[in-house]
PyMOL commands that place a pseudoatom at each C-alpha (Angstrom):
pseudoatom trace, name=CA, resn=UNK, resi=1, chain=A, elem=C, hetatm=0, pos=[7.479, 18.963, -7.367]
pseudoatom trace, name=CA, resn=UNK, resi=2, chain=A, elem=C, hetatm=0, pos=[3.948, 19.538, -6.114]
pseudoatom trace, name=CA, resn=UNK, resi=3, chain=A, elem=C, hetatm=0, pos=[3.691, 18.989, -2.360]
pseudoatom trace, name=CA, resn=UNK, resi=4, chain=A, elem=C, hetatm=0, pos=[0.017, 19.715, -1.609]
pseudoatom trace, name=CA, resn=UNK, resi=5, chain=A, elem=C, hetatm=0, pos=[-3.405, 20.501, -3.109]
pseudoatom trace, name=CA, resn=UNK, resi=6, chain=A, elem=C, hetatm=0, pos=[-2.883, 24.247, -2.846]
pseudoatom trace, name=CA, resn=UNK, resi=7, chain=A, elem=C, hetatm=0, pos=[0.239, 24.087, -5.003]
pseudoatom trace, name=CA, resn=UNK, resi=8, chain=A, elem=C, hetatm=0, pos=[-1.587, 21.937, -7.550]
pseudoatom trace, name=CA, resn=UNK, resi=9, chain=A, elem=C, hetatm=0, pos=[-4.508, 24.344, -7.870]
pseudoatom trace, name=CA, resn=UNK, resi=10, chain=A, elem=C, hetatm=0, pos=[-2.055, 27.208, -8.227]
pseudoatom trace, name=CA, resn=UNK, resi=11, chain=A, elem=C, hetatm=0, pos=[-0.126, 25.297, -10.902]
pseudoatom trace, name=CA, resn=UNK, resi=12, chain=A, elem=C, hetatm=0, pos=[-3.357, 24.720, -12.819]
pseudoatom trace, name=CA, resn=UNK, resi=13, chain=A, elem=C, hetatm=0, pos=[-4.431, 28.349, -12.465]
pseudoatom trace, name=CA, resn=UNK, resi=14, chain=A, elem=C, hetatm=0, pos=[-7.549, 27.545, -10.436]
pseudoatom trace, name=CA, resn=UNK, resi=15, chain=A, elem=C, hetatm=0, pos=[-6.383, 29.612, -7.463]
pseudoatom trace, name=CA, resn=UNK, resi=16, chain=A, elem=C, hetatm=0, pos=[-8.281, 32.781, -6.596]
pseudoatom trace, name=CA, resn=UNK, resi=17, chain=A, elem=C, hetatm=0, pos=[-6.689, 36.199, -6.918]
pseudoatom trace, name=CA, resn=UNK, resi=18, chain=A, elem=C, hetatm=0, pos=[-8.119, 39.404, -5.601]
pseudoatom trace, name=CA, resn=UNK, resi=19, chain=A, elem=C, hetatm=0, pos=[-7.565, 42.712, -7.340]
pseudoatom trace, name=CA, resn=UNK, resi=20, chain=A, elem=C, hetatm=0, pos=[-6.701, 45.213, -4.637]
pseudoatom trace, name=CA, resn=UNK, resi=21, chain=A, elem=C, hetatm=0, pos=[-5.420, 48.697, -5.336]
pseudoatom trace, name=CA, resn=UNK, resi=22, chain=A, elem=C, hetatm=0, pos=[-5.303, 51.063, -2.391]
pseudoatom trace, name=CA, resn=UNK, resi=23, chain=A, elem=C, hetatm=0, pos=[-8.438, 51.643, -0.370]
pseudoatom trace, name=CA, resn=UNK, resi=24, chain=A, elem=C, hetatm=0, pos=[-10.898, 52.844, -3.000]
pseudoatom trace, name=CA, resn=UNK, resi=25, chain=A, elem=C, hetatm=0, pos=[-10.554, 50.314, -5.846]
pseudoatom trace, name=CA, resn=UNK, resi=26, chain=A, elem=C, hetatm=0, pos=[-11.451, 46.710, -5.186]
pseudoatom trace, name=CA, resn=UNK, resi=27, chain=A, elem=C, hetatm=0, pos=[-12.155, 44.194, -7.929]
pseudoatom trace, name=CA, resn=UNK, resi=28, chain=A, elem=C, hetatm=0, pos=[-14.047, 40.934, -7.810]
pseudoatom trace, name=CA, resn=UNK, resi=29, chain=A, elem=C, hetatm=0, pos=[-12.076, 37.789, -6.941]
pseudoatom trace, name=CA, resn=UNK, resi=30, chain=A, elem=C, hetatm=0, pos=[-11.317, 35.667, -10.024]
pseudoatom trace, name=CA, resn=UNK, resi=31, chain=A, elem=C, hetatm=0, pos=[-9.236, 32.611, -10.858]
pseudoatom trace, name=CA, resn=UNK, resi=32, chain=A, elem=C, hetatm=0, pos=[-5.677, 33.608, -11.646]
pseudoatom trace, name=CA, resn=UNK, resi=33, chain=A, elem=C, hetatm=0, pos=[-5.283, 31.794, -15.004]
pseudoatom trace, name=CA, resn=UNK, resi=34, chain=A, elem=C, hetatm=0, pos=[-1.522, 32.078, -14.477]
pseudoatom trace, name=CA, resn=UNK, resi=35, chain=A, elem=C, hetatm=0, pos=[-1.116, 28.323, -14.442]
pseudoatom trace, name=CA, resn=UNK, resi=36, chain=A, elem=C, hetatm=0, pos=[-1.147, 25.611, -17.045]
pseudoatom trace, name=CA, resn=UNK, resi=37, chain=A, elem=C, hetatm=0, pos=[-3.866, 26.429, -19.582]
pseudoatom trace, name=CA, resn=UNK, resi=38, chain=A, elem=C, hetatm=0, pos=[-3.746, 22.920, -21.011]
pseudoatom trace, name=CA, resn=UNK, resi=39, chain=A, elem=C, hetatm=0, pos=[-4.568, 21.408, -17.618]
pseudoatom trace, name=CA, resn=UNK, resi=40, chain=A, elem=C, hetatm=0, pos=[-7.488, 23.807, -17.138]
pseudoatom trace, name=CA, resn=UNK, resi=41, chain=A, elem=C, hetatm=0, pos=[-8.769, 22.989, -20.617]
pseudoatom trace, name=CA, resn=UNK, resi=42, chain=A, elem=C, hetatm=0, pos=[-8.411, 19.265, -19.949]
pseudoatom trace, name=CA, resn=UNK, resi=43, chain=A, elem=C, hetatm=0, pos=[-10.456, 19.497, -16.745]
pseudoatom trace, name=CA, resn=UNK, resi=44, chain=A, elem=C, hetatm=0, pos=[-13.456, 21.155, -18.456]
pseudoatom trace, name=CA, resn=UNK, resi=45, chain=A, elem=C, hetatm=0, pos=[-15.179, 18.071, -19.922]
pseudoatom trace, name=CA, resn=UNK, resi=46, chain=A, elem=C, hetatm=0, pos=[-14.630, 15.843, -16.864]
pseudoatom trace, name=CA, resn=UNK, resi=47, chain=A, elem=C, hetatm=0, pos=[-16.275, 18.605, -14.816]
pseudoatom trace, name=CA, resn=UNK, resi=48, chain=A, elem=C, hetatm=0, pos=[-19.261, 18.726, -17.190]
pseudoatom trace, name=CA, resn=UNK, resi=49, chain=A, elem=C, hetatm=0, pos=[-19.592, 14.937, -17.008]
pseudoatom trace, name=CA, resn=UNK, resi=50, chain=A, elem=C, hetatm=0, pos=[-19.349, 14.947, -13.202]
pseudoatom trace, name=CA, resn=UNK, resi=51, chain=A, elem=C, hetatm=0, pos=[-22.056, 17.610, -12.982]
pseudoatom trace, name=CA, resn=UNK, resi=52, chain=A, elem=C, hetatm=0, pos=[-24.361, 15.493, -15.147]
pseudoatom trace, name=CA, resn=UNK, resi=53, chain=A, elem=C, hetatm=0, pos=[-23.740, 12.134, -13.504]
pseudoatom trace, name=CA, resn=UNK, resi=54, chain=A, elem=C, hetatm=0, pos=[-22.669, 12.609, -9.862]
pseudoatom trace, name=CA, resn=UNK, resi=55, chain=A, elem=C, hetatm=0, pos=[-25.266, 14.190, -7.534]
pseudoatom trace, name=CA, resn=UNK, resi=56, chain=A, elem=C, hetatm=0, pos=[-22.685, 15.687, -5.145]
pseudoatom trace, name=CA, resn=UNK, resi=57, chain=A, elem=C, hetatm=0, pos=[-20.995, 17.647, -7.926]
pseudoatom trace, name=CA, resn=UNK, resi=58, chain=A, elem=C, hetatm=0, pos=[-24.347, 18.661, -9.381]
pseudoatom trace, name=CA, resn=UNK, resi=59, chain=A, elem=C, hetatm=0, pos=[-25.301, 20.080, -5.979]
pseudoatom trace, name=CA, resn=UNK, resi=60, chain=A, elem=C, hetatm=0, pos=[-22.068, 22.105, -5.820]
pseudoatom trace, name=CA, resn=UNK, resi=61, chain=A, elem=C, hetatm=0, pos=[-22.681, 23.422, -9.335]
pseudoatom trace, name=CA, resn=UNK, resi=62, chain=A, elem=C, hetatm=0, pos=[-26.305, 24.380, -8.638]
pseudoatom trace, name=CA, resn=UNK, resi=63, chain=A, elem=C, hetatm=0, pos=[-25.406, 26.083, -5.357]
pseudoatom trace, name=CA, resn=UNK, resi=64, chain=A, elem=C, hetatm=0, pos=[-22.758, 28.264, -7.012]
pseudoatom trace, name=CA, resn=UNK, resi=65, chain=A, elem=C, hetatm=0, pos=[-24.889, 29.102, -10.052]
pseudoatom trace, name=CA, resn=UNK, resi=66, chain=A, elem=C, hetatm=0, pos=[-27.829, 30.085, -7.836]
pseudoatom trace, name=CA, resn=UNK, resi=67, chain=A, elem=C, hetatm=0, pos=[-25.586, 32.282, -5.706]
pseudoatom trace, name=CA, resn=UNK, resi=68, chain=A, elem=C, hetatm=0, pos=[-23.671, 34.000, -8.513]
pseudoatom trace, name=CA, resn=UNK, resi=69, chain=A, elem=C, hetatm=0, pos=[-25.732, 33.483, -11.652]
pseudoatom trace, name=CA, resn=UNK, resi=70, chain=A, elem=C, hetatm=0, pos=[-22.577, 32.483, -13.581]
pseudoatom trace, name=CA, resn=UNK, resi=71, chain=A, elem=C, hetatm=0, pos=[-22.506, 28.920, -14.924]
pseudoatom trace, name=CA, resn=UNK, resi=72, chain=A, elem=C, hetatm=0, pos=[-18.789, 28.939, -15.702]
pseudoatom trace, name=CA, resn=UNK, resi=73, chain=A, elem=C, hetatm=0, pos=[-17.983, 29.626, -12.033]
pseudoatom trace, name=CA, resn=UNK, resi=74, chain=A, elem=C, hetatm=0, pos=[-19.811, 26.440, -11.096]
pseudoatom trace, name=CA, resn=UNK, resi=75, chain=A, elem=C, hetatm=0, pos=[-17.963, 24.445, -13.750]
pseudoatom trace, name=CA, resn=UNK, resi=76, chain=A, elem=C, hetatm=0, pos=[-14.596, 25.809, -12.605]
pseudoatom trace, name=CA, resn=UNK, resi=77, chain=A, elem=C, hetatm=0, pos=[-15.416, 24.957, -8.983]
pseudoatom trace, name=CA, resn=UNK, resi=78, chain=A, elem=C, hetatm=0, pos=[-16.243, 21.367, -9.929]
pseudoatom trace, name=CA, resn=UNK, resi=79, chain=A, elem=C, hetatm=0, pos=[-13.104, 21.110, -12.092]
pseudoatom trace, name=CA, resn=UNK, resi=80, chain=A, elem=C, hetatm=0, pos=[-11.006, 22.267, -9.147]
pseudoatom trace, name=CA, resn=UNK, resi=81, chain=A, elem=C, hetatm=0, pos=[-12.677, 19.730, -6.847]
pseudoatom trace, name=CA, resn=UNK, resi=82, chain=A, elem=C, hetatm=0, pos=[-12.004, 16.938, -9.343]
pseudoatom trace, name=CA, resn=UNK, resi=83, chain=A, elem=C, hetatm=0, pos=[-8.365, 17.970, -9.713]
pseudoatom trace, name=CA, resn=UNK, resi=84, chain=A, elem=C, hetatm=0, pos=[-7.928, 17.952, -5.936]
pseudoatom trace, name=CA, resn=UNK, resi=85, chain=A, elem=C, hetatm=0, pos=[-9.654, 14.556, -5.724]
pseudoatom trace, name=CA, resn=UNK, resi=86, chain=A, elem=C, hetatm=0, pos=[-7.271, 13.115, -8.323]
pseudoatom trace, name=CA, resn=UNK, resi=87, chain=A, elem=C, hetatm=0, pos=[-4.297, 14.466, -6.396]
pseudoatom trace, name=CA, resn=UNK, resi=88, chain=A, elem=C, hetatm=0, pos=[-5.488, 12.966, -3.092]
pseudoatom trace, name=CA, resn=UNK, resi=89, chain=A, elem=C, hetatm=0, pos=[-6.154, 9.594, -4.726]
pseudoatom trace, name=CA, resn=UNK, resi=90, chain=A, elem=C, hetatm=0, pos=[-2.685, 9.648, -6.277]
pseudoatom trace, name=CA, resn=UNK, resi=91, chain=A, elem=C, hetatm=0, pos=[-0.922, 10.630, -3.043]
pseudoatom trace, name=CA, resn=UNK, resi=92, chain=A, elem=C, hetatm=0, pos=[-2.771, 8.280, -0.695]
pseudoatom trace, name=CA, resn=UNK, resi=93, chain=A, elem=C, hetatm=0, pos=[-2.919, 5.382, -3.171]
pseudoatom trace, name=CA, resn=UNK, resi=94, chain=A, elem=C, hetatm=0, pos=[-6.445, 4.575, -1.964]
pseudoatom trace, name=CA, resn=UNK, resi=95, chain=A, elem=C, hetatm=0, pos=[-8.817, 3.530, -4.770]
pseudoatom trace, name=CA, resn=UNK, resi=96, chain=A, elem=C, hetatm=0, pos=[-11.740, 5.802, -5.630]
pseudoatom trace, name=CA, resn=UNK, resi=97, chain=A, elem=C, hetatm=0, pos=[-14.982, 4.909, -3.844]
pseudoatom trace, name=CA, resn=UNK, resi=98, chain=A, elem=C, hetatm=0, pos=[-18.106, 6.317, -5.455]
pseudoatom trace, name=CA, resn=UNK, resi=99, chain=A, elem=C, hetatm=0, pos=[-20.164, 6.018, -2.248]
pseudoatom trace, name=CA, resn=UNK, resi=100, chain=A, elem=C, hetatm=0, pos=[-17.447, 7.256, 0.128]
pseudoatom trace, name=CA, resn=UNK, resi=101, chain=A, elem=C, hetatm=0, pos=[-19.682, 9.738, 1.990]
pseudoatom trace, name=CA, resn=UNK, resi=102, chain=A, elem=C, hetatm=0, pos=[-22.415, 7.149, 2.427]
pseudoatom trace, name=CA, resn=UNK, resi=103, chain=A, elem=C, hetatm=0, pos=[-19.952, 4.614, 3.834]
pseudoatom trace, name=CA, resn=UNK, resi=104, chain=A, elem=C, hetatm=0, pos=[-18.496, 7.228, 6.171]
pseudoatom trace, name=CA, resn=UNK, resi=105, chain=A, elem=C, hetatm=0, pos=[-21.949, 8.123, 7.496]
pseudoatom trace, name=CA, resn=UNK, resi=106, chain=A, elem=C, hetatm=0, pos=[-22.851, 4.444, 8.002]
pseudoatom trace, name=CA, resn=UNK, resi=107, chain=A, elem=C, hetatm=0, pos=[-19.645, 3.989, 9.999]
pseudoatom trace, name=CA, resn=UNK, resi=108, chain=A, elem=C, hetatm=0, pos=[-20.495, 6.991, 12.161]
pseudoatom trace, name=CA, resn=UNK, resi=109, chain=A, elem=C, hetatm=0, pos=[-23.988, 5.620, 12.872]
pseudoatom trace, name=CA, resn=UNK, resi=110, chain=A, elem=C, hetatm=0, pos=[-22.667, 2.251, 13.972]
pseudoatom trace, name=CA, resn=UNK, resi=111, chain=A, elem=C, hetatm=0, pos=[-20.137, 3.920, 16.283]
pseudoatom trace, name=CA, resn=UNK, resi=112, chain=A, elem=C, hetatm=0, pos=[-22.847, 6.130, 17.813]
pseudoatom trace, name=CA, resn=UNK, resi=113, chain=A, elem=C, hetatm=0, pos=[-25.159, 3.169, 18.279]
pseudoatom trace, name=CA, resn=UNK, resi=114, chain=A, elem=C, hetatm=0, pos=[-22.433, 1.161, 19.997]
pseudoatom trace, name=CA, resn=UNK, resi=115, chain=A, elem=C, hetatm=0, pos=[-21.618, 4.116, 22.270]
pseudoatom trace, name=CA, resn=UNK, resi=116, chain=A, elem=C, hetatm=0, pos=[-25.269, 4.555, 23.229]
pseudoatom trace, name=CA, resn=UNK, resi=117, chain=A, elem=C, hetatm=0, pos=[-25.595, 0.832, 23.944]
pseudoatom trace, name=CA, resn=UNK, resi=118, chain=A, elem=C, hetatm=0, pos=[-22.524, 0.965, 26.180]
pseudoatom trace, name=CA, resn=UNK, resi=119, chain=A, elem=C, hetatm=0, pos=[-23.747, 4.116, 27.937]
pseudoatom trace, name=CA, resn=UNK, resi=120, chain=A, elem=C, hetatm=0, pos=[-27.177, 2.561, 28.609]
pseudoatom trace, name=CA, resn=UNK, resi=121, chain=A, elem=C, hetatm=0, pos=[-25.789, -0.595, 30.235]
for i in range(1, 121): cmd.bond("trace and resi %d" % i, "trace and resi %d" % (i + 1))
show_as sticks, trace
zoom trace
């Protein structure tokens, strides 16, 4: 049974492993690929679609590709984010909200405005 997001990403093989051997040999961190290859393969096309259609995921993809120069790293990062999002939605039983960040920021503004009104009076 999967208890948290970290276990899920490990099960899917999206977790990062570092190759460390003594003090002189150090490899680049990579995804482990020790998990379920079918789940990783299944998450590829949803990640591509999210990158094309959702600005937040496109921004994540562009940031990683600009930093590393490797497009597949950006796709894997988005796939991992989507997998974690699905897990959280399943566990919390809260429906997906496309504009969640925007609603959260609007709520924060109204709280700040009400606090400043109370502080001024």
